[in-house]
N, C-alpha and C positions, 0 to 999 in steps of 0.2 A: 428445527435444525438450521443452523447457519450454513449457507451455501456460498462458496467462493468460486469465481469463474476467472480462469487465467488462460487467455488464448495464446500467450507466448511464454511458456514455462521456461525457467532458467535456474541455473545454479550460479553462485558467485564464488570465484576464487579470489581471496583477499591476500595480497602480498604486502608485508611490512618491510619497508626499506629505510635505511638511515636518512637518505634524501634522494631527490630525483634530478636527473639531468640527461640531456640528449648526447648521443655519440660516445657513450661509454658503457661498460658492463656494470650492472648494479646487482649486488648480491642481496637477496631477501633474507632477513633475519628469521622470518617464520611465514608460513602459509596456512590458510584455513579455507576449507571447502564448505560452503553453507548454502542454505536456501536462498532463492532469489525470485523476483516477480511479485508485485504488490499483493494480489489476492492470496497466492500461495504462502507468502510471508505471513499474512494475517492468520491463515489456518495453522501455520507452524507455531505461531505465538499462542493462539488459542489452545493448541494441544498442550503446550507447556503449562497453561493455566488450568488444564483439566476440563476444558469446554469443548464438546464435540463439534465437528463441522464436516461438511461434504465438499471435497475439492473436485470441481469439474474443469475441463479444459483440454488442451492438446499437448501431447508429448511424443518424443521420438528417440529411438536409439538407446544406447547404454546410459547416456546422461539422463534421459527421461526416466529410465528405470531406477537410477540412483535417486532422483528427486522424489519419485513415488515411494521408494523404500524409506527415505528420510521422513516423509510425512506420515507414513504408516507407523513408524517407530514412535511418533508423537501422539498416536491415537487418532489421526485424521482418517476419515473414510475417503478413499481416492477412486475416482472414476474418470481417468484420463482416456481420451480417444487417441489411439496410435495414428500418427500421420507421417508424412515423408520428411526427409532431412534429418536433423538432429536437434534435440533440445539444446539450447545455447548455453555457453558458459561465459559469463561476464567477468572481467578482471577489475578488481578494486585495488588501487594502489594507495597505501597509507604511508605518509612520510613521518617517520618517528622524530624528526627535528621540529615538529609542530607547524610546518608550513601548510598542511592541509592534506586532502585526499581527492582522488579522481576515480571515476568509473568508466571503463571502456566497454561499450556494449556491442553486441552482435545480433544478427537475425538469421537463423539457420533452419527454422521450421518451414515446411512446405505444406500448405493447406489447400484442399480441393473443395469444390461445392458439396461433394458427398460428405466430407468431414464436417462441414458447417451444418448440413442438414442433420447429421447424427448428434452434434452438440446441441442444436436447437431442440431435438427430440428429448434428449436426456434432461436438459434444463427445464423444459415444459413439464416433464414428468416429476421433477423435483419440487416445483413451485407449490403444490398443495400442502406439503409438509414444511416448506421453508418459513423460517421466522425472520430472516434477514438475508439480503444478498450483498456480497462484496464483489465488485467487478472492476476491471480496469487494467492498467499497464499498457505497454506497447502491443502492437498487433503483428502477426507473422504475415509473410507473403501469401496472398490469396484470400485474406480476411478483410473485407471492406469495413471501413470505419463506421459506416452507417449501421452496421449490425449492433454496435454498442447501444444506440438509441432504441433499436428494436428490442433487445434483451431487457433493457431497463423498463421500457414501456410495458412489456409482458408482466413483469413483476408488479408494477404499479397498478395495473388493472386488477390483479389478484389481491391488492391491499398489502403487499409485502414491502417493507422499507428497504431502500437501496442506498448503499454507499458506493460512490464512484470516484476512482482516483486514476487520473491519466494526465498526460501533458500534451502540449502542442495541438496538432490537428485532431488527435484522438479525443482530447478534452472538449474541443469545440464541437465535435460531432456527437459525442455521447451525452453532453449536457442537454441536448435537444429532447432527450427522452425524459427529462425532468426527474432526476434522482432526488432523494431526500437530502443527501449530504454529499459534498465534494470536499477534498482535502488538498487544495493547491498550496504550493509554496509561493513566495512573492513573485518569482518570475512567471509561473504558470497563471497566477491571477492577473498579472500584467498583460499576458497574452489574451485573456478573455476580454479585458476592457480596453485594450489597445494603447496602454500607456505604462510607464515604469512605476513600480510601487516602491517608494523610497522611505516610507515611514509607517508606523502603525496607524496613524491618522489616515494616510492615503489608502492603506489596506482596508480599513473600516469602510471608507466611502466606496471603494471598488466592490467590496463584498456586498454592501447594501444594493449597489447597482445591479450586480449579478442576481441577487435574490429577487429584486423587483422584476427583472426580465425573465428569469427561469423558474422562480419559486423554489429555489434550492438554498439550504443553509450551508454556509462556508466555514470550514475550519482551516485557517490560514497559518502555515508555519513560517516563522520569521527569523530563523537562525538565532542569533544572540538575543534578539528581542522577544524570544519565547513564541507565543502563538496568540491568535485572536480567533475566537469562535463567535460568528455572527449568526444567531438563530432567528427564527421568524419574529419574535417579540422582544428579544433581549440579546445582549452580547457580553462577552467576557474576555478580559486579558488573562493569559495564563503564563506567568513568569517561569523561566526555566529554573530547575534545581541545579545547584553547583555540584558537579561530580567530575571525576577524572575521566575524560573521554578517551576510550580506546579506538572506537570507530563509530562513525555516524550512520553507516550504511544500514538501511532498513528500520531506522528509528521511527520514521513517520508511519511505518506499517503497524507499529504498536498502537497508534491512534486508531487505525482501522479496526484492529482486533478489539480494543476496548469499546469503541462505539458499537460494533456488531454485537458484542456480548450484552450491552445494555439494551439495545433495541430489540434483541431477540427475547429478552426477559420482559419487555414492556416497561423498563425503567426509564426515567427522564433522561434526556441527553446529557445533563450535568454529570450523572453517574458514569456515563460512557466517556466523557472528557477526563474525569479523574482517573479512571482505570486506564484509559488510552495513553495519557501522558505519563502515568506511572510506568506502564510497559515501555513506552518510548525511552524514558530515562534509563530503565534497566537494560535496554538494548545497547545503550552507549557504553556500558561497562564491558562488553564482550567483543572479541575480535571478529566474530562471524556476523554476516548480514542477518538481521531480524532474529538473532539469537538472544535469549535472555533466561533468567532464572526466576522461577515463581517467587522464591523468598525475597528477591530484590524488588519485584513488583509490589509485593505485599508491604515491604518496608517503605517504599516511596509513596504508596497510595495516600496515607494520611498527610503527606507533606505537600500534595498538589493543591494549589490555591486557584480558585476562579474568582477574579476580581471584576465586578460589574463595570461595563465600559459603554459609552465614554464617561 
């Protein structure tokens, strides 16, 4: 069973606007409420693909109940721990004039030491049946970043592969647990190595540096440049497919889902990369975060190319 761990559950409310500007009223042309939070996004996508997973983490309030219901409708087994505060709602603003999109995040969960102990207990109980762990995202108040390395290390001791996806200080803290894979974008990779990543060549050098230091394989997303997967003994460029993009929110979480599916089955990582980037491309076609259609994933799967690099 694939296990996803989300300490800071969220829903995303996406607003489509003609354009954006300060000091004026902007009328959205449409709004969409969808899943949010990297690991829960992965579970949501896996559910669409008919692949079971167990979603662990913290949730609170009516928003938390809504998130749980959305996951269950996709066939996900949910075991969230009720905590204080409220599961957050992030706002994604998509400009229909093509100028881009932005996400406004919040942090409204309140986690106590007792909640962390309960999550640790449920996570430990799930490890014997776990075939892959997906963990990451931001953390709520009360959850120390060091717990990421702790949870990752617990899985590694049991021989369970781990995919970790976080940014900033959370990424720096969690990578010390030596996950099998991380999925940074160019800015997040730059944070790890302390310098900007301005080209695929720079991304490759930085990913190899991270691999040498932490023993982790890097799947680096590079926007219009596609992606670069730097594995232990080989690397691949993954060019993007040309599609009409509706929203980019949650596309990278499709990569988490595809990799988790492959690792869970014992397939080589190349299979996970193909499925992951097919799912990521399918997400681009939908207005909701991390939403996709299985038929689109299956349509894009044979089109994904892994080109040996350098």
